[in-house]
C-alpha positions in Angstrom: 0.0 0.0 0.0 1.4 3.4 -1.0 1.9 5.8 1.9 1.1 9.5 1.7 3.5 12.1 3.2 1.6 12.3 6.5 1.7 8.5 7.0 5.5 8.6 6.3 6.0 11.4 8.8 3.8 9.6 11.4 5.8 6.4 11.0 9.1 8.2 11.1 7.9 9.9 14.3 6.9 6.5 15.8 10.2 4.8 14.9 12.4 7.8 16.0 10.6 8.9 19.2 7.6 6.8 20.4 8.6 3.2 19.7 10.1 2.7 23.2 6.8 3.6 24.9 4.1 2.6 22.5 3.1 -0.3 20.2 1.9 0.9 16.8 -0.8 -1.0 15.0 -1.1 0.2 11.4 -3.9 -0.2 8.9 -4.1 -3.9 8.5 -3.6 -5.5 5.0 -4.6 -9.0 6.2 -8.2 -8.7 5.0 -7.0 -7.7 1.5 -4.9 -10.8 1.4 -8.0 -12.9 2.2 -10.0 -11.1 -0.5 -7.3 -11.8 -3.1 -7.1 -15.5 -2.1 -10.9 -16.0 -2.1 -11.6 -13.8 -5.2 -14.2 -11.8 -3.3 -15.2 -8.6 -4.9 -15.7 -6.3 -1.9 -13.3 -4.7 0.5 -14.2 -4.8 4.2 -13.8 -1.6 6.3 -10.4 -1.1 7.8 -9.7 0.3 11.2 -8.2 3.8 11.4 -4.7 4.4 10.0 -2.7 4.1 13.3 -3.3 2.9 16.8 -0.7 3.5 19.6 -1.0 1.3 22.6 0.8 1.4 26.0 0.1 0.2 29.5 -0.8 3.7 30.5 -2.8 5.3 27.6 -4.0 4.4 24.1 -4.5 6.5 21.0 -6.2 6.0 17.7 -5.4 8.3 14.7 -7.1 8.7 11.3 -4.7 10.5 9.0 -6.0 12.8 6.2 -3.5 14.4 3.9 -4.2 17.1 1.3 -1.9 19.1 -1.0 -4.5 21.9 -1.0 -6.1 23.9 1.8 -9.2 21.7 2.1 -10.2 18.0 2.7 -13.4 16.7 1.2 -15.7 15.4 4.0 -16.6 12.3 1.8 -13.0 11.1 2.4 -13.9 10.6 6.1 -16.0 7.4 6.2 -18.7 6.6 8.8 -16.8 3.5 10.0 -13.8 5.7 10.8 -15.9 8.1 12.9 -17.5 5.1 14.6 -14.2 3.5 15.4 -12.7 6.7 16.9 -15.9 7.2 19.0 -15.9 3.6 20.2 -12.1 3.7 20.9 -12.5 6.9 22.9 -15.5 5.5 24.9 -13.8 2.2 25.7 -10.0 2.4 25.7 -8.3 5.6 24.9 -8.4 8.8 22.9 -9.4 9.1 19.2 -8.0 11.8 16.9 -7.9 13.0 13.3 -4.7 14.4 12.1 -5.2 16.6 9.1 -2.4 18.0 7.0 -2.9 20.7 4.5 -0.7 22.1 1.7 1.5 19.0 1.9 2.9 19.0 5.5 2.9 22.7 5.9 0.0 22.9 8.2 -0.9 19.9 10.5 -3.8 19.8 13.0 -4.7 17.4 15.7 -8.5 17.1 16.2 -10.2 15.0 18.9 -13.2 13.1 17.6 -15.6 15.1 19.7 -14.1 18.4 18.4 -14.5 17.1 14.8 -18.1 16.2 15.3 -18.9 19.6 16.7 -17.1 21.3 13.7 -18.9 19.4 11.0 -22.3 20.1 12.6 -21.7 23.8 11.8 -20.1 23.4 8.4 -22.6 23.7 5.6 -20.2 22.6 2.8 -18.7 19.4 1.5 -15.2 20.0 2.7 -13.3 21.1 5.8 -10.9 23.9 5.2 -7.7 24.8 6.9 -9.4 28.2 7.9 -12.2 26.2 9.7 -9.5 24.7 11.9 -7.4 27.8 12.4 -10.4 29.7 13.6 -11.0 27.3 16.4 -8.8 28.0 19.4 -9.4 24.5 20.9 -7.7 22.7 18.0 -4.1 22.0 18.4 -1.8 23.0 15.5 1.0 20.4 15.5 4.5 21.6 14.9 7.2 19.5 13.6 10.5 19.3 15.5 14.0 18.7 14.3 15.5 15.8 16.1 18.7 15.4 14.1 20.2 18.7 12.9 22.8 17.0 10.8 20.3 15.0 8.7 17.4 17.5 8.9 15.1 14.7 10.2 11.7 16.1 11.4 9.0 14.3 13.4 5.5 15.2 14.6 5.4 17.0 18.0 2.6 15.1 19.8 4.2 15.4 23.2 1.3 17.3 24.8 -1.1 14.4 24.3 1.3 11.4 24.3 3.3 12.6 27.3 1.2 15.1 29.2 3.1 14.6 32.5 6.4 15.6 31.0 7.4 19.3 30.9 8.8 19.6 27.4 9.6 17.5 24.4 13.3 17.5 25.3 12.5 15.4 28.4 11.2 12.4 26.5 13.5 12.7 23.4 16.7 13.0 25.5 18.0 15.1 22.7 18.5 18.7 22.1 15.3 19.1 20.0 14.6 22.5 18.5 11.1 23.5 17.6 10.8 24.8 14.1 8.2 26.9 12.4 7.1 25.8 9.0 
């Protein structure tokens, strides 16, 4: 399966920063294998793109990437919303991560925030400006973790590690926040 830029960035962030504290479950390809073997002509619904599990806290993420400043709402499927809602109710926190204009603007939106926003949107897409106007939505920065190789990762420290003071504490590196 081809990954978009946001999925690549998320996986790099996991492998570089979060792997020691979380197990990552990615969108599973196993059902597709079964379909190919049995010649079925339908595709079952997948879970969300990424799930991070630990003994302390669990997170589910649906990643939506756009090269423009909007994301069509029909790209967000009812089973994704249901999974995030159920996950939040039973075992953790459910989020959308939206990236606009490539990876220039990235937003983290809790499933409940998303549902409130789409109740008030009377259009077929969610725009970057819809998210920027809402002060409760977290704009995610990227941080440089290796100045020599210019490696950047998602800064999700405020939700993944809320008990730690700053990103530098869990990275054990001299991380520098960058503005994109």
